C-alpha positions as CSV (number, residue, x, y, z in Angstrom):
1,M,-41.7,-14.0,-90.8
2,A,-42.0,-13.4,-87.8
3,R,-40.6,-16.7,-86.8
4,M,-37.9,-16.6,-88.9
5,H,-36.7,-13.3,-86.9
6,T,-37.2,-14.8,-83.7
7,G,-35.5,-18.2,-84.4
8,W,-32.3,-15.7,-85.7
9,R,-32.5,-14.0,-82.4
10,L,-32.7,-16.8,-80.1
11,G,-29.8,-18.7,-82.6
12,A,-27.8,-15.4,-82.0
13,A,-28.2,-15.1,-78.2
14,A,-27.4,-19.1,-77.8
15,G,-24.0,-18.4,-80.6
16,L,-23.1,-15.6,-78.0
17,F,-23.7,-17.4,-74.7
18,A,-21.7,-20.5,-76.3
19,A,-18.8,-18.1,-77.2
20,G,-18.8,-16.3,-74.2
21,F,-18.6,-19.8,-71.7
22,L,-15.9,-21.3,-74.4
23,C,-13.6,-18.2,-73.7
24,G,-14.6,-18.2,-69.9
25,A,-13.6,-22.2,-69.8
26,V,-10.3,-21.5,-71.8
27,S,-9.4,-18.5,-70.0
28,Q,-10.1,-19.7,-66.2
29,R,-7.7,-18.0,-63.9
30,P,-7.1,-19.7,-60.4
31,A,-8.3,-17.5,-57.0
32,E,-6.0,-15.5,-55.1
33,A,-6.6,-13.4,-52.0
34,Q,-5.5,-9.7,-52.3
35,L,-4.4,-9.8,-48.9
36,G,-0.7,-8.8,-47.3
37,D,0.6,-9.7,-44.4
38,A,-0.2,-6.9,-42.3
39,A,-3.5,-6.9,-43.8
40,K,-3.7,-10.8,-41.8
41,G,-1.8,-9.2,-38.7
42,V,-4.4,-6.5,-38.5
43,M,-7.3,-9.2,-38.9
44,G,-5.4,-11.1,-36.2
45,Q,-5.5,-8.4,-33.5
46,A,-9.1,-7.9,-34.0
47,A,-10.3,-11.9,-33.7
48,G,-8.9,-10.7,-30.1
49,Q,-11.8,-8.4,-29.7
50,G,-15.1,-9.7,-28.5
51,G,-18.4,-9.2,-30.1
52,A,-19.7,-8.7,-34.1
53,V,-15.9,-7.3,-34.6
54,G,-14.1,-10.2,-33.2
55,A,-16.3,-12.8,-34.8
56,A,-16.0,-10.7,-38.1
57,A,-12.1,-11.0,-37.7
58,K,-11.9,-14.3,-37.1
59,L,-14.4,-15.0,-39.8
60,G,-11.9,-13.3,-42.3
61,T,-8.7,-14.4,-40.7
62,S,-10.6,-18.0,-41.2
63,I,-11.3,-17.3,-45.2
64,V,-7.5,-16.3,-46.0
65,E,-6.4,-19.4,-44.0
66,M,-8.8,-21.6,-46.7
67,Q,-7.6,-19.3,-49.7
68,D,-4.3,-20.3,-48.6
69,H,-5.2,-24.1,-48.9
70,V,-7.0,-23.7,-51.8
71,T,-4.3,-22.0,-53.5
72,A,-1.9,-24.6,-52.4
73,L,-4.3,-27.2,-53.8
74,Q,-4.2,-25.7,-57.1
75,K,-0.8,-26.2,-57.2
76,N,-1.1,-29.4,-57.1
77,L,-3.1,-29.8,-59.7
78,D,-1.1,-28.1,-62.0
79,T,1.7,-30.4,-61.4
80,L,-0.8,-33.5,-62.0
81,K,-1.9,-32.3,-64.9
82,G,1.5,-31.4,-66.2
83,I,2.3,-35.1,-65.2
84,K,-0.3,-36.6,-66.9
85,D,0.4,-34.4,-70.0
86,A,4.2,-35.4,-70.1
87,L,2.8,-39.8,-69.7
88,G,0.1,-38.8,-72.5
89,G,-2.6,-39.0,-70.8
């Protein structure tokens, strides 16, 4: 009887995991930075400083630039998916 309860618990846990994974995969959204142009300007000014503050600001600026590139690539992928769907692929 104890094995049966353990089996049900494992099955329920696996089912919940599968449902969560499926919902997460279906509702996937592209990554998006929350920084505006003002924050980019402030980080650019801080990047000119030396030491740890300057290095951290340069890292932040680089991350924002990479995010811009990722966003552009995501748009290109969405366009390609639309073309693929239109061609019936």
